[in-house]
VMD Tcl script that builds the backbone (N, CA, C; Angstrom):
set m [mol new atoms 405]
animate dup $m
set s [atomselect $m all]
$s set {name element resname resid chain x y z} {
  {N N MET 1 A 49.408 43.705 51.980}
  {CA C MET 1 A 49.501 44.111 50.526}
  {C C MET 1 A 48.963 45.453 50.032}
  {N N SER 2 A 49.826 46.275 50.142}
  {CA C SER 2 A 49.327 47.741 49.875}
  {C C SER 2 A 50.448 48.120 48.970}
  {N N LEU 3 A 50.123 49.188 48.106}
  {CA C LEU 3 A 50.835 49.913 46.997}
  {C C LEU 3 A 51.770 50.610 47.783}
  {N N MET 4 A 53.287 50.454 47.471}
  {CA C MET 4 A 54.223 50.967 47.852}
  {C C MET 4 A 55.069 51.958 46.970}
  {N N VAL 5 A 55.557 53.163 47.308}
  {CA C VAL 5 A 56.151 53.935 46.270}
  {C C VAL 5 A 57.758 54.086 46.922}
  {N N THR 6 A 58.634 54.059 45.738}
  {CA C THR 6 A 59.965 54.270 45.983}
  {C C THR 6 A 60.148 55.936 46.065}
  {N N SER 7 A 61.298 56.408 46.458}
  {CA C SER 7 A 61.696 57.710 46.605}
  {C C SER 7 A 61.524 58.442 45.230}
  {N N SER 8 A 61.822 57.701 44.077}
  {CA C SER 8 A 61.529 58.245 42.844}
  {C C SER 8 A 60.200 58.118 42.217}
  {N N GLY 9 A 59.264 57.696 43.125}
  {CA C GLY 9 A 58.088 57.757 42.433}
  {C C GLY 9 A 57.520 56.658 41.725}
  {N N GLU 10 A 58.352 55.223 41.926}
  {CA C GLU 10 A 58.064 54.016 41.177}
  {C C GLU 10 A 57.113 53.451 42.181}
  {N N GLN 11 A 55.978 52.887 41.658}
  {CA C GLN 11 A 55.108 51.999 42.297}
  {C C GLN 11 A 55.363 50.786 42.276}
  {N N HIS 12 A 55.321 50.016 43.503}
  {CA C HIS 12 A 55.772 48.231 43.393}
  {C C HIS 12 A 54.777 48.055 44.530}
  {N N GLY 13 A 54.930 46.574 44.614}
  {CA C GLY 13 A 53.898 45.644 45.182}
  {C C GLY 13 A 52.613 45.326 44.486}
  {N N LEU 14 A 51.297 45.376 45.072}
  {CA C LEU 14 A 50.222 45.150 44.555}
  {C C LEU 14 A 49.674 46.441 43.973}
  {N N ILE 15 A 49.782 46.737 42.587}
  {CA C ILE 15 A 49.628 47.951 41.808}
  {C C ILE 15 A 48.205 48.261 41.380}
  {N N ASN 16 A 47.590 46.919 41.296}
  {CA C ASN 16 A 46.250 46.905 40.659}
  {C C ASN 16 A 45.319 45.728 41.002}
  {N N SER 17 A 44.184 45.825 41.088}
  {CA C SER 17 A 43.318 44.573 41.327}
  {C C SER 17 A 42.031 44.855 40.536}
  {N N VAL 18 A 41.673 43.998 39.640}
  {CA C VAL 18 A 40.275 43.926 39.109}
  {C C VAL 18 A 39.446 42.761 39.267}
  {N N GLY 19 A 38.192 43.088 39.518}
  {CA C GLY 19 A 37.108 42.000 39.554}
  {C C GLY 19 A 37.297 41.155 38.509}
  {N N ASN 20 A 36.857 39.746 38.806}
  {CA C ASN 20 A 36.929 38.716 37.689}
  {C C ASN 20 A 35.470 38.490 37.564}
  {N N SER 21 A 35.232 38.298 36.106}
  {CA C SER 21 A 33.901 38.011 35.717}
  {C C SER 21 A 33.404 36.589 35.636}
  {N N VAL 22 A 34.373 35.846 35.949}
  {CA C VAL 22 A 34.294 34.371 36.266}
  {C C VAL 22 A 33.597 34.094 37.469}
  {N N PRO 23 A 32.507 33.222 37.484}
  {CA C PRO 23 A 32.088 32.837 39.008}
  {C C PRO 23 A 32.821 32.190 39.489}
  {N N ALA 24 A 32.893 32.352 40.992}
  {CA C ALA 24 A 33.966 31.714 41.823}
  {C C ALA 24 A 33.339 30.319 42.346}
  {N N ASP 25 A 34.339 29.243 42.199}
  {CA C ASP 25 A 33.782 28.124 42.597}
  {C C ASP 25 A 34.605 27.618 43.875}
  {N N HIS 26 A 34.873 28.204 44.850}
  {CA C HIS 26 A 35.766 27.783 45.854}
  {C C HIS 26 A 35.262 26.736 46.786}
  {N N ARG 27 A 33.997 26.080 46.416}
  {CA C ARG 27 A 33.623 25.126 47.125}
  {C C ARG 27 A 34.053 23.590 46.443}
  {N N PHE 28 A 34.501 23.868 45.391}
  {CA C PHE 28 A 34.963 22.819 44.274}
  {C C PHE 28 A 33.812 21.615 44.218}
  {N N LYS 29 A 32.709 21.994 44.007}
  {CA C LYS 29 A 31.252 21.147 44.341}
  {C C LYS 29 A 31.299 20.063 43.282}
  {N N ASN 30 A 31.797 20.262 42.202}
  {CA C ASN 30 A 32.064 19.085 41.172}
  {C C ASN 30 A 33.058 18.102 41.153}
  {N N MET 31 A 33.746 18.114 42.124}
  {CA C MET 31 A 35.124 17.091 42.464}
  {C C MET 31 A 34.637 16.107 43.327}
  {N N GLU 32 A 35.191 15.101 43.111}
  {CA C GLU 32 A 35.197 13.775 44.108}
  {C C GLU 32 A 35.466 14.293 45.473}
  {N N PRO 33 A 35.180 13.569 46.455}
  {CA C PRO 33 A 35.356 13.948 47.904}
  {C C PRO 33 A 36.919 13.948 48.320}
  {N N LYS 34 A 37.654 12.911 47.716}
  {CA C LYS 34 A 39.118 13.162 48.170}
  {C C LYS 34 A 39.881 14.273 47.496}
  {N N LEU 35 A 39.468 14.368 46.247}
  {CA C LEU 35 A 40.129 15.565 45.358}
  {C C LEU 35 A 39.625 16.883 46.049}
  {N N LYS 36 A 38.352 16.909 46.137}
  {CA C LYS 36 A 37.775 18.157 46.820}
  {C C LYS 36 A 38.437 18.608 48.166}
  {N N ALA 37 A 38.625 17.674 49.018}
  {CA C ALA 37 A 39.521 17.785 50.250}
  {C C ALA 37 A 40.861 18.521 50.088}
  {N N LYS 38 A 41.342 17.983 49.167}
  {CA C LYS 38 A 42.980 18.194 48.682}
  {C C LYS 38 A 42.779 19.783 48.203}
  {N N ALA 39 A 41.964 19.784 47.268}
  {CA C ALA 39 A 41.802 21.199 46.402}
  {C C ALA 39 A 41.313 22.237 47.587}
  {N N GLU 40 A 40.784 22.188 48.538}
  {CA C GLU 40 A 40.267 23.249 49.492}
  {C C GLU 40 A 41.437 23.385 50.341}
  {N N LYS 41 A 42.142 22.253 50.709}
  {CA C LYS 41 A 43.322 22.632 51.440}
  {C C LYS 41 A 44.563 23.519 50.674}
  {N N GLN 42 A 44.620 23.065 49.340}
  {CA C GLN 42 A 45.475 23.813 48.659}
  {C C GLN 42 A 45.120 25.185 48.170}
  {N N TYR 43 A 43.812 25.384 48.037}
  {CA C TYR 43 A 42.969 26.977 47.763}
  {C C TYR 43 A 43.657 27.556 49.113}
  {N N ASP 44 A 43.474 27.113 50.316}
  {CA C ASP 44 A 43.744 27.939 51.524}
  {C C ASP 44 A 45.104 28.376 51.707}
  {N N GLU 45 A 46.042 27.384 51.368}
  {CA C GLU 45 A 47.595 27.473 51.313}
  {C C GLU 45 A 47.812 28.406 50.207}
  {N N ASP 46 A 47.381 28.519 49.183}
  {CA C ASP 46 A 47.659 29.461 48.114}
  {C C ASP 46 A 47.256 30.760 48.564}
  {N N HIS 47 A 46.293 31.055 49.205}
  {CA C HIS 47 A 45.777 32.327 49.697}
  {C C HIS 47 A 46.398 32.965 51.030}
  {N N ARG 48 A 47.133 31.915 51.478}
  {CA C ARG 48 A 47.768 32.196 52.723}
  {C C ARG 48 A 48.946 33.713 52.590}
  {N N ILE 49 A 48.715 34.896 53.156}
  {CA C ILE 49 A 49.791 35.704 53.050}
  {C C ILE 49 A 51.081 35.599 53.788}
  {N N VAL 50 A 52.154 35.510 53.003}
  {CA C VAL 50 A 53.540 35.433 53.372}
  {C C VAL 50 A 54.452 36.571 53.226}
  {N N LYS 51 A 55.457 36.676 53.907}
  {CA C LYS 51 A 56.490 37.779 53.684}
  {C C LYS 51 A 57.655 37.167 53.005}
  {N N ALA 52 A 58.059 37.576 51.829}
  {CA C ALA 52 A 59.021 37.337 51.043}
  {C C ALA 52 A 59.906 38.660 50.587}
  {N N ARG 53 A 61.034 38.246 50.416}
  {CA C ARG 53 A 62.093 39.081 49.575}
  {C C ARG 53 A 62.265 38.979 48.377}
  {N N TYR 54 A 62.078 39.739 47.355}
  {CA C TYR 54 A 62.284 39.578 45.933}
  {C C TYR 54 A 63.841 39.697 45.213}
  {N N LEU 55 A 64.309 38.586 44.642}
  {CA C LEU 55 A 65.524 38.777 44.178}
  {C C LEU 55 A 65.570 38.400 42.626}
  {N N ASN 56 A 66.398 39.180 41.690}
  {CA C ASN 56 A 66.555 38.997 40.411}
  {C C ASN 56 A 68.065 38.797 40.057}
  {N N HIS 57 A 68.282 37.667 39.595}
  {CA C HIS 57 A 69.665 37.212 39.472}
  {C C HIS 57 A 70.348 37.848 38.297}
  {N N ARG 58 A 69.584 38.779 37.701}
  {CA C ARG 58 A 70.259 39.360 36.463}
  {C C ARG 58 A 70.773 40.833 37.039}
  {N N GLY 59 A 70.347 41.285 38.156}
  {CA C GLY 59 A 70.726 42.479 38.849}
  {C C GLY 59 A 69.727 43.113 39.161}
  {N N SER 60 A 69.936 44.251 40.184}
  {CA C SER 60 A 69.172 44.991 40.936}
  {C C SER 60 A 68.375 45.991 39.876}
  {N N HIS 61 A 68.701 46.189 38.867}
  {CA C HIS 61 A 68.064 47.001 37.835}
  {C C HIS 61 A 66.724 46.405 37.194}
  {N N GLU 62 A 66.684 45.285 37.084}
  {CA C GLU 62 A 65.661 44.479 36.477}
  {C C GLU 62 A 64.298 44.264 37.440}
  {N N ARG 63 A 63.147 44.482 36.697}
  {CA C ARG 63 A 61.833 44.355 37.622}
  {C C ARG 63 A 61.411 43.014 37.222}
  {N N LEU 64 A 60.022 42.881 37.956}
  {CA C LEU 64 A 59.091 41.857 37.542}
  {C C LEU 64 A 57.684 42.327 37.667}
  {N N SER 65 A 57.095 42.478 36.543}
  {CA C SER 65 A 55.595 42.870 36.605}
  {C C SER 65 A 54.905 41.634 36.221}
  {N N LYS 66 A 53.957 41.305 37.051}
  {CA C LYS 66 A 53.260 40.083 36.954}
  {C C LYS 66 A 51.798 39.913 37.274}
  {N N PRO 67 A 50.784 39.662 36.165}
  {CA C PRO 67 A 49.491 39.466 36.490}
  {C C PRO 67 A 49.384 38.115 37.454}
  {N N TYR 68 A 48.324 38.056 38.106}
  {CA C TYR 68 A 48.418 36.864 39.107}
  {C C TYR 68 A 46.896 36.983 39.531}
  {N N CYS 69 A 46.289 35.570 38.948}
  {CA C CYS 69 A 44.796 35.046 39.334}
  {C C CYS 69 A 44.985 33.690 39.212}
  {N N ARG 70 A 44.843 33.003 40.366}
  {CA C ARG 70 A 45.110 31.481 40.909}
  {C C ARG 70 A 43.981 30.587 40.439}
  {N N TYR 71 A 42.705 31.047 40.868}
  {CA C TYR 71 A 41.750 30.374 40.815}
  {C C TYR 71 A 40.437 31.137 40.102}
  {N N ALA 72 A 39.410 30.344 39.591}
  {CA C ALA 72 A 38.155 31.007 38.950}
  {C C ALA 72 A 37.667 31.868 40.047}
  {N N GLY 73 A 37.253 33.096 39.758}
  {CA C GLY 73 A 36.739 34.059 40.502}
  {C C GLY 73 A 37.587 34.816 41.220}
  {N N ASP 74 A 38.696 34.444 41.504}
  {CA C ASP 74 A 39.740 35.224 42.267}
  {C C ASP 74 A 39.722 36.786 41.620}
  {N N PRO 75 A 40.286 37.624 42.158}
  {CA C PRO 75 A 40.495 39.109 41.283}
  {C C PRO 75 A 41.848 39.127 40.675}
  {N N ILE 76 A 41.825 39.677 39.687}
  {CA C ILE 76 A 42.941 39.469 38.949}
  {C C ILE 76 A 43.859 40.968 39.223}
  {N N GLN 77 A 45.112 40.213 39.890}
  {CA C GLN 77 A 45.912 41.305 40.480}
  {C C GLN 77 A 47.276 41.592 39.734}
  {N N THR 78 A 47.503 42.619 39.755}
  {CA C THR 78 A 48.935 43.203 38.994}
  {C C THR 78 A 49.790 43.595 40.005}
  {N N TRP 79 A 51.140 42.826 40.080}
  {CA C TRP 79 A 52.226 43.001 40.908}
  {C C TRP 79 A 53.515 43.805 40.211}
  {N N ASN 80 A 54.108 44.420 40.769}
  {CA C ASN 80 A 55.365 44.791 40.504}
  {C C ASN 80 A 56.406 44.871 41.479}
  {N N PHE 81 A 57.483 44.004 41.284}
  {CA C PHE 81 A 58.427 43.689 42.380}
  {C C PHE 81 A 59.798 44.554 41.927}
  {N N ILE 82 A 60.444 44.947 43.011}
  {CA C ILE 82 A 61.860 45.552 42.848}
  {C C ILE 82 A 62.798 44.586 43.510}
  {N N PRO 83 A 63.755 44.184 42.842}
  {CA C PRO 83 A 64.993 43.502 43.779}
  {C C PRO 83 A 65.209 44.122 44.959}
  {N N GLY 84 A 65.405 43.098 46.253}
  {CA C GLY 84 A 65.786 43.594 47.322}
  {C C GLY 84 A 64.745 44.134 48.215}
  {N N GLU 85 A 63.484 44.248 47.789}
  {CA C GLU 85 A 62.467 44.886 48.301}
  {C C GLU 85 A 61.496 43.581 49.216}
  {N N THR 86 A 61.114 43.902 50.246}
  {CA C THR 86 A 60.207 42.644 50.930}
  {C C THR 86 A 58.644 43.057 50.667}
  {N N TYR 87 A 58.039 41.885 50.567}
  {CA C TYR 87 A 56.486 41.973 50.180}
  {C C TYR 87 A 55.843 41.169 51.071}
  {N N ASP 88 A 54.557 41.506 51.167}
  {CA C ASP 88 A 53.389 40.421 51.816}
  {C C ASP 88 A 52.551 40.211 50.806}
  {N N LEU 89 A 52.613 38.742 50.263}
  {CA C LEU 89 A 51.873 38.242 49.141}
  {C C LEU 89 A 51.174 36.993 49.208}
  {N N PRO 90 A 50.317 36.543 48.291}
  {CA C PRO 90 A 50.041 35.160 48.604}
  {C C PRO 90 A 51.000 34.192 48.190}
  {N N LYS 91 A 51.031 32.990 48.900}
  {CA C LYS 91 A 51.929 31.862 49.011}
  {C C LYS 91 A 51.783 31.261 47.363}
  {N N GLY 92 A 50.512 31.323 46.916}
  {CA C GLY 92 A 50.559 30.768 45.519}
  {C C GLY 92 A 51.387 31.611 44.419}
  {N N LEU 93 A 51.434 32.903 44.803}
  {CA C LEU 93 A 52.308 33.756 43.805}
  {C C LEU 93 A 53.796 33.260 43.812}
  {N N VAL 94 A 53.968 33.171 45.417}
  {CA C VAL 94 A 55.473 32.935 45.544}
  {C C VAL 94 A 55.811 31.499 44.817}
  {N N ASP 95 A 54.934 30.686 45.085}
  {CA C ASP 95 A 55.130 29.199 44.422}
  {C C ASP 95 A 55.246 29.280 43.033}
  {N N GLU 96 A 54.462 30.262 42.233}
  {CA C GLU 96 A 54.325 30.388 40.990}
  {C C GLU 96 A 55.863 30.783 40.394}
  {N N VAL 97 A 56.258 31.972 41.238}
  {CA C VAL 97 A 57.584 32.596 40.544}
  {C C VAL 97 A 58.516 31.490 40.764}
  {N N ASN 98 A 58.658 30.897 41.867}
  {CA C ASN 98 A 59.723 30.031 42.158}
  {C C ASN 98 A 59.723 28.480 41.509}
  {N N ASP 99 A 58.498 28.291 40.799}
  {CA C ASP 99 A 58.441 26.933 40.209}
  {C C ASP 99 A 59.591 26.577 39.182}
  {N N PRO 100 A 60.562 25.610 39.561}
  {CA C PRO 100 A 61.526 25.114 38.711}
  {C C PRO 100 A 61.407 24.753 37.379}
  {N N ASN 101 A 60.129 24.436 37.081}
  {CA C ASN 101 A 59.703 24.226 35.491}
  {C C ASN 101 A 59.423 25.297 35.016}
  {N N LYS 102 A 59.285 26.503 35.449}
  {CA C LYS 102 A 59.437 27.784 34.476}
  {C C LYS 102 A 60.548 28.367 34.457}
  {N N ARG 103 A 61.587 27.774 34.451}
  {CA C ARG 103 A 62.900 28.423 34.366}
  {C C ARG 103 A 63.363 28.533 32.878}
  {N N LEU 104 A 64.224 29.451 32.331}
  {CA C LEU 104 A 64.761 29.466 30.965}
  {C C LEU 104 A 65.924 28.474 30.616}
  {N N ALA 105 A 65.779 27.814 29.590}
  {CA C ALA 105 A 66.820 27.168 29.297}
  {C C ALA 105 A 68.130 28.191 28.825}
  {N N ARG 106 A 69.162 27.354 29.461}
  {CA C ARG 106 A 70.520 28.338 29.109}
  {C C ARG 106 A 70.791 27.720 27.625}
  {N N ARG 107 A 71.737 28.665 27.092}
  {CA C ARG 107 A 72.006 28.421 25.469}
  {C C ARG 107 A 73.678 28.092 25.630}
  {N N SER 108 A 74.193 27.197 24.982}
  {CA C SER 108 A 75.490 27.051 24.912}
  {C C SER 108 A 75.999 27.719 23.498}
  {N N GLU 109 A 77.363 27.500 23.616}
  {CA C GLU 109 A 78.107 28.140 22.379}
  {C C GLU 109 A 78.107 27.425 21.340}
  {N N ILE 110 A 77.574 25.986 21.297}
  {CA C ILE 110 A 77.459 25.211 20.265}
  {C C ILE 110 A 76.217 25.557 19.278}
  {N N LEU 111 A 76.383 25.338 18.059}
  {CA C LEU 111 A 75.198 25.748 17.183}
  {C C LEU 111 A 74.944 24.529 16.159}
  {N N ASP 112 A 73.449 24.680 16.115}
  {CA C ASP 112 A 73.247 23.480 15.093}
  {C C ASP 112 A 73.535 23.721 13.628}
  {N N SER 113 A 73.027 22.923 12.795}
  {CA C SER 113 A 73.253 23.015 11.302}
  {C C SER 113 A 72.468 24.410 10.906}
  {N N ASN 114 A 71.618 24.922 11.723}
  {CA C ASN 114 A 70.820 26.110 11.185}
  {C C ASN 114 A 71.312 27.256 11.784}
  {N N GLY 115 A 72.293 27.269 12.400}
  {CA C GLY 115 A 73.047 28.361 13.241}
  {C C GLY 115 A 72.413 28.700 14.739}
  {N N THR 116 A 71.475 27.889 15.132}
  {CA C THR 116 A 70.660 28.220 16.140}
  {C C THR 116 A 71.372 27.568 17.339}
  {N N PRO 117 A 71.718 28.362 18.557}
  {CA C PRO 117 A 72.354 27.759 19.746}
  {C C PRO 117 A 71.416 26.743 20.578}
  {N N THR 118 A 72.373 25.458 20.895}
  {CA C THR 118 A 71.843 24.511 21.191}
  {C C THR 118 A 71.720 24.824 22.965}
  {N N LYS 119 A 70.595 23.939 23.340}
  {CA C LYS 119 A 70.503 23.888 24.998}
  {C C LYS 119 A 71.645 23.140 25.435}
  {N N LYS 120 A 72.060 23.650 26.725}
  {CA C LYS 120 A 72.900 22.844 27.657}
  {C C LYS 120 A 71.822 21.902 28.235}
  {N N ASP 121 A 72.467 20.653 28.357}
  {CA C ASP 121 A 71.348 19.676 29.005}
  {C C ASP 121 A 71.490 19.676 30.585}
  {N N GLY 122 A 70.270 19.533 31.058}
  {CA C GLY 122 A 70.007 19.583 32.319}
  {C C GLY 122 A 70.044 20.998 33.110}
  {N N GLN 123 A 70.471 22.046 32.418}
  {CA C GLN 123 A 70.663 23.066 33.115}
  {C C GLN 123 A 69.591 24.263 32.662}
  {N N SER 124 A 69.327 25.103 33.864}
  {CA C SER 124 A 68.160 26.205 33.349}
  {C C SER 124 A 68.609 27.482 34.041}
  {N N GLU 125 A 68.347 28.389 33.872}
  {CA C GLU 125 A 68.669 29.849 34.347}
  {C C GLU 125 A 67.453 30.229 35.176}
  {N N ARG 126 A 67.589 30.457 36.482}
  {CA C ARG 126 A 66.895 31.165 37.495}
  {C C ARG 126 A 66.928 32.759 37.275}
  {N N ILE 127 A 65.961 33.390 36.875}
  {CA C ILE 127 A 66.147 34.796 36.917}
  {C C ILE 127 A 65.330 35.453 38.135}
  {N N HIS 128 A 64.111 34.881 38.391}
  {CA C HIS 128 A 63.173 35.617 39.440}
  {C C HIS 128 A 63.253 34.766 40.517}
  {N N GLU 129 A 63.373 35.103 41.788}
  {CA C GLU 129 A 63.219 34.340 42.974}
  {C C GLU 129 A 62.532 35.099 44.327}
  {N N PHE 130 A 61.550 34.440 44.940}
  {CA C PHE 130 A 61.428 34.974 46.360}
  {C C PHE 130 A 61.928 34.118 47.312}
  {N N VAL 131 A 62.626 34.982 48.227}
  {CA C VAL 131 A 63.213 34.202 49.450}
  {C C VAL 131 A 62.544 34.475 50.675}
  {N N PRO 132 A 61.950 33.116 51.422}
  {CA C PRO 132 A 61.116 33.602 52.525}
  {C C PRO 132 A 61.659 34.309 53.549}
  {N N ILE 133 A 60.653 35.078 54.170}
  {CA C ILE 133 A 61.228 35.865 55.269}
  {C C ILE 133 A 60.292 35.448 56.603}
  {N N SER 134 A 59.043 34.949 56.185}
  {CA C SER 134 A 58.213 34.417 57.176}
  {C C SER 134 A 57.037 33.444 56.445}
  {N N PHE 135 A 57.424 32.266 56.295}
  {CA C PHE 135 A 56.466 31.177 55.739}
  {C C PHE 135 A 55.857 30.345 56.935}
}
mol reanalyze $m
mol bondsrecalc $m
mol representation Tube
mol addrep $m
């Protein structure tokens, strides 16, 4: 997880990390034992470093700049991704970007009475995606 620079000088990868003022609670001390074990396992999984290639379905000219802070007390990281490049990043960030519930609704050509395009039922547009290299 280091800063990378293109030949034109554009920075990408992890470009900034700032300490978090919220106290860390990585022990999940206020949880029930069953949920605590599950939360600790998920915490470890989200912090595991994986290698993935970034794809942007709108073209190679598009970029993704994203802040990332999964748990209380974690540093606030700023990431910049360029399509086609490979990155070492936390699994939680990959899961957040690839989450199917965070896709944009596609608009149809049909307009409602106010002239607003209606959604196409059941279809959504995936813009950003990480493809696993080594998970």
